[in-house]
N, C-alpha and C positions, 0 to 999 in steps of 0.2 A: 141618644147621647146621655140622657139623665140616668138610664139604667147602668151605664158604665161608671158614672160617678157614684151612684148608689153603692156599687160593689167596692169602690175604693175609699169610701168615706171614713170607715172606722180606723184606717191606718194612714190617712192623708197627712196628719200632723207629725207622723213619725219620720218624715223625710226632712232633714235639717235644711235642705236646699229650698224647700217651700217656705219655711220659717224665715230664712235669710232673705228671700225675695219679698216677703211681706214687710220685713223691717226696712228694706231699701225703699219700697214704695211709700211707706209711712214717712220716712225721712224726706223724700221728695215732696210729699204733700205738706208737711210742716214748713218746709222752706218756701213753698209757693203760696200757701193759703193761711191767712190769719185765723187761728183756731181759738175757741174759748168754750167755756161751760154752757154758752147759749147756742153753740153750733149744732144744728140738726143734721146728722149724717145718715145717708143711705148708702150702704155697700150693696152694689148690684152684682149678681152672680157671685154671692159671698162665699160659696163653698162652706168651709168650716169656720169662717169668720176670722181667719188669721189676721187680715188687715185691720179689721175693727178692734181686735184685741190689742194691736200695737197702738191704736189711737184712743183707746178707752179713757185714758187720763187727760186727753187733750180736747175732747168734745163733750157735748151734752147728751141729748137723746140719740140712740142708735137704732136703726132699722136695718135688718138684713134680709135681702130678697134672694131667694135661691129655689129653683125648680126641682132640684134633686131631694127626694124625701130622706135619703140616707144622710146627706149633708145637713139637712135641717135638723135631723135627730141629734147630730153631733153638736150643732149650735145650741139646741135646746138644753143639752147637758151642760154646756158652758154657761148658759143663763142661770141654770139651777144651782151650779156650784160657785157662782160669783165671779167668774172670769169675764162675763159680759152682763153685768148686773142691769136688770130692767130693760134689756134689749127686746125689741119687737121683731118677730120672725114672719116673713111673708112668703107664700108660694106665689111667685110672680114671674111671668115671662112676658115682657112687653112686646114681643113679636106676635103674641096671640091674645093677650089679656087687655082689658080696659085699663086705662091709665088711672091710678088712684088719685083722689083729690088732695092727699097730703102733700105738703110742701117742705122742701129741704134747703139748707144753706150749702150743703156739700154733698155731691154724689160722686162716689168713687167706684171704679171697676178695675179689678186686677186680673189680667190674663183670661178675660171672659169674652170680649167682643170678637176675637178672631174665630170663636166657635159659632158665631151667628151669621148665616149666609146673607140675609137682607137686613142691613143696619138701619134703614130709614125710619122704620116704626120705633125702634129702640131709641135712637137719637132724638126723635120727636118727643117720645115719652119723657126722656131725661129733661129736655127743655121745658116741657109743661110742668114737671114736678119741681123744678128749681124755683126758689124765691127770687125776687129781683136782686140782681148782683150776686146770685148764687153761682157756685163754681162747680164745674164738672172736671174730674181728674180721671184720666184713662192711663193705665199702665199696661202695656201690651207689647206684642212682638213687632220688631222692625220687619220690613219686608224680607221674606225668606225666599230669595231668588231661586235657589236650587230645590226648594220644596222638600227638604229633608227633615224638618222638625216634626212633621206629622206624616202619617202613612199616605200612600198615593191615592187612596179612596176617601181621604178627608174632604168633607164637603163645606168646610168653612173657609176662612181667609188664611193664606200662607203668609201671615204677617201683613203689615200695612205700609203702603207707600204714604209718606207724610203729606205730600201735596194732595193726594186723593182724599185722605182722611180729613184734611183741612177743608177741602171743598164740601165734603159731606157734612161736617159740623156747621159750616156757614149756611148751608142749605137748610139745616134744621133750626136756624135762627141764632146760633152762637156767635159771639164776638171775642176778640182778643185771644185767638188760638195761638198757643206757644208749645214748643217741644224742647225737651232736654233728654240726654241719655240718663238712664236710671240704673240698669243692672245688666248682667250677662248670665246666660244659661249655658252650661257646658254639658254636652251629651257625647256619646260615642260617635254620633253623626256630625258633630261640629260644635261651634260656639255661636250663640245667637244673641243678638242685642235686644234689649227691652227698653222701650222709650217711656218717658213720662210726658203726657200731654195735658194741658189745662185749657179750659175755655169758660166763658162767662155768659150768663143770661143778663142781657142788658135790661134795665128798667123799662117797662112799657114796650118791650120789643116782642110784640105778639105776632109779627109778620115774619115768616121764614124768609131767609135770604138776606138778613141784615148783615152788614159788613162792619169791620172794626174801624 
């Protein structure tokens, strides 16, 4: 999967629909989460960092985690030219790598999780990396019942059923799970909903399975 994104990285930001999607996601985050210059943000599956760019004036430190070397190269150029000043770049895949010790107040993931077949390790990693009362924001595909958004051989999730994702988040220890519509994506194959989900790490909630 990362090789495909490597090939697309250089022209990723040329698509105005991707920029619009990042802006919609940032608006949802600002509405749901109190942000300040002290907010430590991790964008997971950051791609070229479009979402972080939209939030750069709203938060403090920014870390961008992205397994694609091509995408990381684009992010590095944005750090160098001042669009993402001082941002840290990680080669991190929580499905395979150890969870870093760094803690964040906000973890955001835009159109990434549906590419990950087994979410348990990733959601557990998010929970462990959040500070107490930290917030996870997921912006991703609503359930794609006819499976037309991706090709037939796609091995990720064809969107998410909200109830199932809520159960998965609670199993990882999150509380206060909430969903809102965020955006739509229009392709030749149809129109697809994109949701905004937020969930919180409860103080001292170290035991998975906590409920709101």
